[in-house]
N, CA, C, O and CB atoms as a CASP TS submission, in Angstrom:
PFRMAT TS
TARGET T0000
AUTHOR 0000-0000-0000
METHOD Language model
MODEL 1
PARENT N/A
ATOM      1  N   MET     1      -1.621 -34.147  -7.670  1.00  0.00           N
ATOM      2  CA  MET     1      -1.665 -33.077  -8.657  1.00  0.00           C
ATOM      3  C   MET     1      -0.763 -33.441  -9.830  1.00  0.00           C
ATOM      4  O   MET     1       0.303 -34.036  -9.671  1.00  0.00           O
ATOM      5  CB  MET     1      -1.237 -31.722  -8.031  1.00  0.00           C
ATOM      6  N   THR     2      -1.217 -33.073 -10.967  1.00  0.00           N
ATOM      7  CA  THR     2      -0.396 -33.288 -12.157  1.00  0.00           C
ATOM      8  C   THR     2       0.602 -32.140 -12.278  1.00  0.00           C
ATOM      9  O   THR     2       0.418 -31.088 -11.667  1.00  0.00           O
ATOM     10  CB  THR     2      -1.281 -33.396 -13.440  1.00  0.00           C
ATOM     11  N   PRO     3       1.654 -32.338 -13.062  1.00  0.00           N
ATOM     12  CA  PRO     3       2.593 -31.231 -13.277  1.00  0.00           C
ATOM     13  C   PRO     3       1.909 -29.981 -13.833  1.00  0.00           C
ATOM     14  O   PRO     3       2.276 -28.863 -13.471  1.00  0.00           O
ATOM     15  CB  PRO     3       3.699 -31.669 -14.222  1.00  0.00           C
ATOM     16  N   ALA     4       0.930 -30.161 -14.702  1.00  0.00           N
ATOM     17  CA  ALA     4       0.218 -29.006 -15.265  1.00  0.00           C
ATOM     18  C   ALA     4      -0.576 -28.284 -14.183  1.00  0.00           C
ATOM     19  O   ALA     4      -0.633 -27.055 -14.184  1.00  0.00           O
ATOM     20  CB  ALA     4      -0.722 -29.451 -16.405  1.00  0.00           C
ATOM     21  N   GLU     5      -1.190 -29.022 -13.263  1.00  0.00           N
ATOM     22  CA  GLU     5      -1.934 -28.410 -12.171  1.00  0.00           C
ATOM     23  C   GLU     5      -1.006 -27.640 -11.234  1.00  0.00           C
ATOM     24  O   GLU     5      -1.344 -26.557 -10.759  1.00  0.00           O
ATOM     25  CB  GLU     5      -2.702 -29.476 -11.393  1.00  0.00           C
ATOM     26  N   ILE     6       0.155 -28.211 -10.980  1.00  0.00           N
ATOM     27  CA  ILE     6       1.138 -27.536 -10.128  1.00  0.00           C
ATOM     28  C   ILE     6       1.604 -26.246 -10.797  1.00  0.00           C
ATOM     29  O   ILE     6       1.703 -25.203 -10.150  1.00  0.00           O
ATOM     30  CB  ILE     6       2.348 -28.465  -9.838  1.00  0.00           C
ATOM     31  N   GLU     7       1.882 -26.322 -12.067  1.00  0.00           N
ATOM     32  CA  GLU     7       2.321 -25.141 -12.814  1.00  0.00           C
ATOM     33  C   GLU     7       1.245 -24.055 -12.776  1.00  0.00           C
ATOM     34  O   GLU     7       1.555 -22.882 -12.568  1.00  0.00           O
ATOM     35  CB  GLU     7       2.653 -25.517 -14.277  1.00  0.00           C
ATOM     36  N   ARG     8       0.009 -24.434 -12.973  1.00  0.00           N
ATOM     37  CA  ARG     8      -1.102 -23.482 -12.951  1.00  0.00           C
ATOM     38  C   ARG     8      -1.236 -22.843 -11.559  1.00  0.00           C
ATOM     39  O   ARG     8      -1.451 -21.637 -11.441  1.00  0.00           O
ATOM     40  CB  ARG     8      -2.424 -24.185 -13.351  1.00  0.00           C
ATOM     41  N   TRP     9      -1.105 -23.670 -10.506  1.00  0.00           N
ATOM     42  CA  TRP     9      -1.152 -23.175  -9.130  1.00  0.00           C
ATOM     43  C   TRP     9      -0.032 -22.164  -8.876  1.00  0.00           C
ATOM     44  O   TRP     9      -0.258 -21.109  -8.285  1.00  0.00           O
ATOM     45  CB  TRP     9      -1.046 -24.345  -8.135  1.00  0.00           C
ATOM     46  N   LEU    10       1.167 -22.499  -9.326  1.00  0.00           N
ATOM     47  CA  LEU    10       2.298 -21.591  -9.149  1.00  0.00           C
ATOM     48  C   LEU    10       2.051 -20.262  -9.856  1.00  0.00           C
ATOM     49  O   LEU    10       2.305 -19.194  -9.298  1.00  0.00           O
ATOM     50  CB  LEU    10       3.587 -22.234  -9.673  1.00  0.00           C
ATOM     51  N   GLU    11       1.559 -20.336 -11.075  1.00  0.00           N
ATOM     52  CA  GLU    11       1.336 -19.116 -11.851  1.00  0.00           C
ATOM     53  C   GLU    11       0.141 -18.305 -11.343  1.00  0.00           C
ATOM     54  O   GLU    11       0.200 -17.076 -11.295  1.00  0.00           O
ATOM     55  CB  GLU    11       1.126 -19.468 -13.310  1.00  0.00           C
ATOM     56  N   ASP    12      -0.935 -18.987 -10.966  1.00  0.00           N
ATOM     57  CA  ASP    12      -2.177 -18.294 -10.603  1.00  0.00           C
ATOM     58  C   ASP    12      -2.228 -17.835  -9.151  1.00  0.00           C
ATOM     59  O   ASP    12      -2.873 -16.833  -8.844  1.00  0.00           O
ATOM     60  CB  ASP    12      -3.345 -19.188 -10.871  1.00  0.00           C
ATOM     61  N   GLU    13      -1.561 -18.550  -8.259  1.00  0.00           N
ATOM     62  CA  GLU    13      -1.675 -18.219  -6.839  1.00  0.00           C
ATOM     63  C   GLU    13      -0.354 -17.819  -6.197  1.00  0.00           C
ATOM     64  O   GLU    13      -0.272 -16.792  -5.525  1.00  0.00           O
ATOM     65  CB  GLU    13      -2.248 -19.383  -6.097  1.00  0.00           C
ATOM     66  N   ILE    14       0.661 -18.614  -6.399  1.00  0.00           N
ATOM     67  CA  ILE    14       1.927 -18.356  -5.720  1.00  0.00           C
ATOM     68  C   ILE    14       2.636 -17.138  -6.304  1.00  0.00           C
ATOM     69  O   ILE    14       3.132 -16.297  -5.555  1.00  0.00           O
ATOM     70  CB  ILE    14       2.834 -19.580  -5.810  1.00  0.00           C
ATOM     71  N   GLY    15       2.690 -17.035  -7.609  1.00  0.00           N
ATOM     72  CA  GLY    15       3.343 -15.887  -8.247  1.00  0.00           C
ATOM     73  C   GLY    15       2.743 -14.563  -7.821  1.00  0.00           C
ATOM     74  O   GLY    15       3.473 -13.670  -7.391  1.00  0.00           O
ATOM     75  N   PRO    16       1.412 -14.411  -7.931  1.00  0.00           N
ATOM     76  CA  PRO    16       0.807 -13.151  -7.496  1.00  0.00           C
ATOM     77  C   PRO    16       1.006 -12.873  -5.999  1.00  0.00           C
ATOM     78  O   PRO    16       1.192 -11.720  -5.609  1.00  0.00           O
ATOM     79  CB  PRO    16      -0.672 -13.164  -7.815  1.00  0.00           C
ATOM     80  N   ALA    17       0.970 -13.898  -5.171  1.00  0.00           N
ATOM     81  CA  ALA    17       1.196 -13.703  -3.734  1.00  0.00           C
ATOM     82  C   ALA    17       2.620 -13.213  -3.491  1.00  0.00           C
ATOM     83  O   ALA    17       2.847 -12.315  -2.680  1.00  0.00           O
ATOM     84  CB  ALA    17       0.937 -15.017  -2.952  1.00  0.00           C
ATOM     85  N   PHE    18       3.571 -13.808  -4.199  1.00  0.00           N
ATOM     86  CA  PHE    18       4.965 -13.375  -4.073  1.00  0.00           C
ATOM     87  C   PHE    18       5.121 -11.927  -4.523  1.00  0.00           C
ATOM     88  O   PHE    18       5.773 -11.126  -3.853  1.00  0.00           O
ATOM     89  CB  PHE    18       5.892 -14.288  -4.894  1.00  0.00           C
ATOM     90  N   ASP    19       4.518 -11.601  -5.659  1.00  0.00           N
ATOM     91  CA  ASP    19       4.605 -10.229  -6.167  1.00  0.00           C
ATOM     92  C   ASP    19       4.001  -9.234  -5.182  1.00  0.00           C
ATOM     93  O   ASP    19       4.549  -8.150  -4.981  1.00  0.00           O
ATOM     94  CB  ASP    19       3.899 -10.117  -7.520  1.00  0.00           C
ATOM     95  N   ALA    20       2.879  -9.596  -4.568  1.00  0.00           N
ATOM     96  CA  ALA    20       2.240  -8.711  -3.586  1.00  0.00           C
ATOM     97  C   ALA    20       3.146  -8.503  -2.372  1.00  0.00           C
ATOM     98  O   ALA    20       3.230  -7.399  -1.834  1.00  0.00           O
ATOM     99  CB  ALA    20       0.881  -9.292  -3.139  1.00  0.00           C
ATOM    100  N   MET    21       3.820  -9.567  -1.948  1.00  0.00           N
ATOM    101  CA  MET    21       4.733  -9.449  -0.809  1.00  0.00           C
ATOM    102  C   MET    21       5.931  -8.573  -1.159  1.00  0.00           C
ATOM    103  O   MET    21       6.401  -7.794  -0.329  1.00  0.00           O
ATOM    104  CB  MET    21       5.209 -10.837  -0.358  1.00  0.00           C
ATOM    105  N   GLN    22       6.413  -8.700  -2.366  1.00  0.00           N
ATOM    106  CA  GLN    22       7.534  -7.865  -2.796  1.00  0.00           C
ATOM    107  C   GLN    22       7.111  -6.392  -2.830  1.00  0.00           C
ATOM    108  O   GLN    22       7.883  -5.510  -2.455  1.00  0.00           O
ATOM    109  CB  GLN    22       8.046  -8.316  -4.191  1.00  0.00           C
ATOM    110  N   ALA    23       5.889  -6.140  -3.278  1.00  0.00           N
ATOM    111  CA  ALA    23       5.406  -4.765  -3.399  1.00  0.00           C
ATOM    112  C   ALA    23       5.109  -4.150  -2.040  1.00  0.00           C
ATOM    113  O   ALA    23       5.273  -2.945  -1.850  1.00  0.00           O
ATOM    114  CB  ALA    23       4.160  -4.721  -4.267  1.00  0.00           C
ATOM    115  N   ASP    24       4.663  -4.991  -1.078  1.00  0.00           N
ATOM    116  CA  ASP    24       4.300  -4.476   0.249  1.00  0.00           C
ATOM    117  C   ASP    24       4.745  -5.473   1.314  1.00  0.00           C
ATOM    118  O   ASP    24       3.952  -6.308   1.748  1.00  0.00           O
ATOM    119  CB  ASP    24       2.763  -4.213   0.349  1.00  0.00           C
ATOM    120  N   PRO    25       6.009  -5.396   1.740  1.00  0.00           N
ATOM    121  CA  PRO    25       6.543  -6.349   2.720  1.00  0.00           C
ATOM    122  C   PRO    25       5.822  -6.326   4.068  1.00  0.00           C
ATOM    123  O   PRO    25       5.978  -7.260   4.855  1.00  0.00           O
ATOM    124  CB  PRO    25       7.998  -6.071   2.941  1.00  0.00           C
ATOM    125  N   THR    26       5.049  -5.299   4.351  1.00  0.00           N
ATOM    126  CA  THR    26       4.335  -5.262   5.628  1.00  0.00           C
ATOM    127  C   THR    26       3.227  -6.316   5.686  1.00  0.00           C
ATOM    128  O   THR    26       2.675  -6.568   6.757  1.00  0.00           O
ATOM    129  CB  THR    26       3.744  -3.871   5.860  1.00  0.00           C
ATOM    130  N   ARG    27       2.894  -6.935   4.546  1.00  0.00           N
ATOM    131  CA  ARG    27       1.876  -7.998   4.505  1.00  0.00           C
ATOM    132  C   ARG    27       2.411  -9.299   5.102  1.00  0.00           C
ATOM    133  O   ARG    27       1.631 -10.197   5.419  1.00  0.00           O
ATOM    134  CB  ARG    27       1.410  -8.239   3.057  1.00  0.00           C
ATOM    135  N   ALA    28       3.699  -9.408   5.255  1.00  0.00           N
ATOM    136  CA  ALA    28       4.334 -10.657   5.706  1.00  0.00           C
ATOM    137  C   ALA    28       4.095 -10.895   7.193  1.00  0.00           C
ATOM    138  O   ALA    28       3.895  -9.963   7.972  1.00  0.00           O
ATOM    139  CB  ALA    28       5.844 -10.625   5.420  1.00  0.00           C
ATOM    140  N   ILE    29       4.121 -12.188   7.562  1.00  0.00           N
ATOM    141  CA  ILE    29       4.139 -12.564   8.968  1.00  0.00           C
ATOM    142  C   ILE    29       5.403 -13.379   9.191  1.00  0.00           C
ATOM    143  O   ILE    29       5.963 -13.948   8.254  1.00  0.00           O
ATOM    144  CB  ILE    29       2.848 -13.371   9.377  1.00  0.00           C
ATOM    145  N   SER    30       5.842 -13.427  10.430  1.00  0.00           N
ATOM    146  CA  SER    30       7.066 -14.168  10.721  1.00  0.00           C
ATOM    147  C   SER    30       6.811 -15.672  10.648  1.00  0.00           C
ATOM    148  O   SER    30       5.669 -16.126  10.719  1.00  0.00           O
ATOM    149  CB  SER    30       7.613 -13.785  12.110  1.00  0.00           C
ATOM    150  N   VAL    31       7.874 -16.419  10.508  1.00  0.00           N
ATOM    151  CA  VAL    31       7.772 -17.875  10.504  1.00  0.00           C
ATOM    152  C   VAL    31       7.185 -18.363  11.821  1.00  0.00           C
ATOM    153  O   VAL    31       6.364 -19.281  11.837  1.00  0.00           O
ATOM    154  CB  VAL    31       9.151 -18.519  10.258  1.00  0.00           C
ATOM    155  N   ASP    32       7.603 -17.754  12.920  1.00  0.00           N
ATOM    156  CA  ASP    32       7.077 -18.149  14.227  1.00  0.00           C
ATOM    157  C   ASP    32       5.568 -17.928  14.297  1.00  0.00           C
ATOM    158  O   ASP    32       4.838 -18.780  14.803  1.00  0.00           O
ATOM    159  CB  ASP    32       7.779 -17.365  15.346  1.00  0.00           C
ATOM    160  N   ASP    33       5.097 -16.781  13.789  1.00  0.00           N
ATOM    161  CA  ASP    33       3.656 -16.520  13.778  1.00  0.00           C
ATOM    162  C   ASP    33       2.918 -17.522  12.890  1.00  0.00           C
ATOM    163  O   ASP    33       1.839 -17.996  13.245  1.00  0.00           O
ATOM    164  CB  ASP    33       3.379 -15.091  13.298  1.00  0.00           C
ATOM    165  N   ALA    34       3.497 -17.838  11.747  1.00  0.00           N
ATOM    166  CA  ALA    34       2.864 -18.802  10.849  1.00  0.00           C
ATOM    167  C   ALA    34       2.730 -20.161  11.531  1.00  0.00           C
ATOM    168  O   ALA    34       1.673 -20.788  11.455  1.00  0.00           O
ATOM    169  CB  ALA    34       3.671 -18.937   9.543  1.00  0.00           C
ATOM    170  N   PHE    35       3.780 -20.619  12.190  1.00  0.00           N
ATOM    171  CA  PHE    35       3.712 -21.908  12.872  1.00  0.00           C
ATOM    172  C   PHE    35       2.756 -21.866  14.066  1.00  0.00           C
ATOM    173  O   PHE    35       2.068 -22.849  14.341  1.00  0.00           O
ATOM    174  CB  PHE    35       5.103 -22.331  13.333  1.00  0.00           C
ATOM    175  N   ASP    36       2.707 -20.746  14.770  1.00  0.00           N
ATOM    176  CA  ASP    36       1.751 -20.606  15.868  1.00  0.00           C
ATOM    177  C   ASP    36       0.323 -20.740  15.349  1.00  0.00           C
ATOM    178  O   ASP    36      -0.511 -21.395  15.973  1.00  0.00           O
ATOM    179  CB  ASP    36       1.937 -19.253  16.581  1.00  0.00           C
ATOM    180  N   ARG    37       0.046 -20.116  14.205  1.00  0.00           N
ATOM    181  CA  ARG    37      -1.295 -20.215  13.613  1.00  0.00           C
ATOM    182  C   ARG    37      -1.601 -21.647  13.181  1.00  0.00           C
ATOM    183  O   ARG    37      -2.710 -22.140  13.388  1.00  0.00           O
ATOM    184  CB  ARG    37      -1.423 -19.263  12.409  1.00  0.00           C
ATOM    185  N   LEU    38      -0.621 -22.310  12.584  1.00  0.00           N
ATOM    186  CA  LEU    38      -0.819 -23.701  12.165  1.00  0.00           C
ATOM    187  C   LEU    38      -1.039 -24.618  13.363  1.00  0.00           C
ATOM    188  O   LEU    38      -1.893 -25.504  13.323  1.00  0.00           O
ATOM    189  CB  LEU    38       0.383 -24.187  11.353  1.00  0.00           C
ATOM    190  N   ARG    39      -0.270 -24.404  14.422  1.00  0.00           N
ATOM    191  CA  ARG    39      -0.448 -25.217  15.630  1.00  0.00           C
ATOM    192  C   ARG    39      -1.838 -25.016  16.221  1.00  0.00           C
ATOM    193  O   ARG    39      -2.479 -25.982  16.636  1.00  0.00           O
ATOM    194  CB  ARG    39       0.623 -24.872  16.675  1.00  0.00           C
ATOM    195  N   ALA    40      -2.305 -23.781  16.263  1.00  0.00           N
ATOM    196  CA  ALA    40      -3.635 -23.495  16.798  1.00  0.00           C
ATOM    197  C   ALA    40      -4.715 -24.128  15.926  1.00  0.00           C
ATOM    198  O   ALA    40      -5.678 -24.694  16.442  1.00  0.00           O
ATOM    199  CB  ALA    40      -3.859 -21.978  16.904  1.00  0.00           C
ATOM    200  N   LEU    41      -4.560 -24.036  14.620  1.00  0.00           N
ATOM    201  CA  LEU    41      -5.520 -24.656  13.706  1.00  0.00           C
ATOM    202  C   LEU    41      -5.533 -26.170  13.881  1.00  0.00           C
ATOM    203  O   LEU    41      -6.599 -26.784  13.915  1.00  0.00           O
ATOM    204  CB  LEU    41      -5.190 -24.294  12.250  1.00  0.00           C
ATOM    205  N   HIS    42      -4.374 -26.760  13.989  1.00  0.00           N
ATOM    206  CA  HIS    42      -4.262 -28.206  14.183  1.00  0.00           C
ATOM    207  C   HIS    42      -4.922 -28.615  15.499  1.00  0.00           C
ATOM    208  O   HIS    42      -5.665 -29.595  15.539  1.00  0.00           O
ATOM    209  CB  HIS    42      -2.779 -28.645  14.165  1.00  0.00           C
ATOM    210  N   ALA    43      -4.661 -27.881  16.563  1.00  0.00           N
ATOM    211  CA  ALA    43      -5.248 -28.201  17.861  1.00  0.00           C
ATOM    212  C   ALA    43      -6.780 -28.104  17.799  1.00  0.00           C
ATOM    213  O   ALA    43      -7.477 -28.931  18.387  1.00  0.00           O
ATOM    214  CB  ALA    43      -4.693 -27.256  18.949  1.00  0.00           C
ATOM    215  N   ALA    44      -7.294 -27.105  17.095  1.00  0.00           N
ATOM    216  CA  ALA    44      -8.737 -26.959  16.962  1.00  0.00           C
ATOM    217  C   ALA    44      -9.337 -28.118  16.169  1.00  0.00           C
ATOM    218  O   ALA    44     -10.409 -28.620  16.506  1.00  0.00           O
ATOM    219  CB  ALA    44      -9.075 -25.629  16.291  1.00  0.00           C
ATOM    220  N   CYS    45      -8.645 -28.537  15.119  1.00  0.00           N
ATOM    221  CA  CYS    45      -9.128 -29.677  14.320  1.00  0.00           C
ATOM    222  C   CYS    45      -9.099 -30.966  15.123  1.00  0.00           C
ATOM    223  O   CYS    45     -10.029 -31.768  15.041  1.00  0.00           O
ATOM    224  CB  CYS    45      -8.285 -29.841  13.050  1.00  0.00           C
ATOM    225  N   VAL    46      -8.058 -31.171  15.887  1.00  0.00           N
ATOM    226  CA  VAL    46      -7.957 -32.372  16.721  1.00  0.00           C
ATOM    227  C   VAL    46      -9.066 -32.362  17.768  1.00  0.00           C
ATOM    228  O   VAL    46      -9.707 -33.385  18.007  1.00  0.00           O
ATOM    229  CB  VAL    46      -6.563 -32.460  17.404  1.00  0.00           C
ATOM    230  N   ALA    47      -9.292 -31.213  18.389  1.00  0.00           N
ATOM    231  CA  ALA    47     -10.340 -31.095  19.399  1.00  0.00           C
ATOM    232  C   ALA    47     -11.716 -31.345  18.817  1.00  0.00           C
ATOM    233  O   ALA    47     -12.598 -31.866  19.501  1.00  0.00           O
ATOM    234  CB  ALA    47     -10.299 -29.727  20.040  1.00  0.00           C
ATOM    235  N   ALA    48     -11.906 -30.977  17.557  1.00  0.00           N
ATOM    236  CA  ALA    48     -13.196 -31.168  16.897  1.00  0.00           C
ATOM    237  C   ALA    48     -13.331 -32.564  16.291  1.00  0.00           C
ATOM    238  O   ALA    48     -14.376 -32.913  15.743  1.00  0.00           O
ATOM    239  CB  ALA    48     -13.386 -30.118  15.817  1.00  0.00           C
ATOM    240  N   GLY    49     -12.273 -33.349  16.393  1.00  0.00           N
ATOM    241  CA  GLY    49     -12.314 -34.714  15.863  1.00  0.00           C
ATOM    242  C   GLY    49     -12.166 -34.803  14.351  1.00  0.00           C
ATOM    243  O   GLY    49     -12.634 -35.754  13.725  1.00  0.00           O
ATOM    244  N   ARG    50     -11.520 -33.816  13.782  1.00  0.00           N
ATOM    245  CA  ARG    50     -11.317 -33.842  12.328  1.00  0.00           C
ATOM    246  C   ARG    50      -9.962 -34.311  11.965  1.00  0.00           C
ATOM    247  O   ARG    50      -9.632 -34.390  10.782  1.00  0.00           O
ATOM    248  CB  ARG    50     -11.542 -32.497  11.733  1.00  0.00           C
TER
END
């Protein structure tokens, strides 16, 4: 990614996501839950040969 693409990503996706979390903290998941989801996704991809 170019610096301009990163900047656009931060402004278009990360900023609004952060603002939404600030406005409604109940949207958040714990770090443990996030890693559990990533581990499950990774295991499914490995099992599927991807």
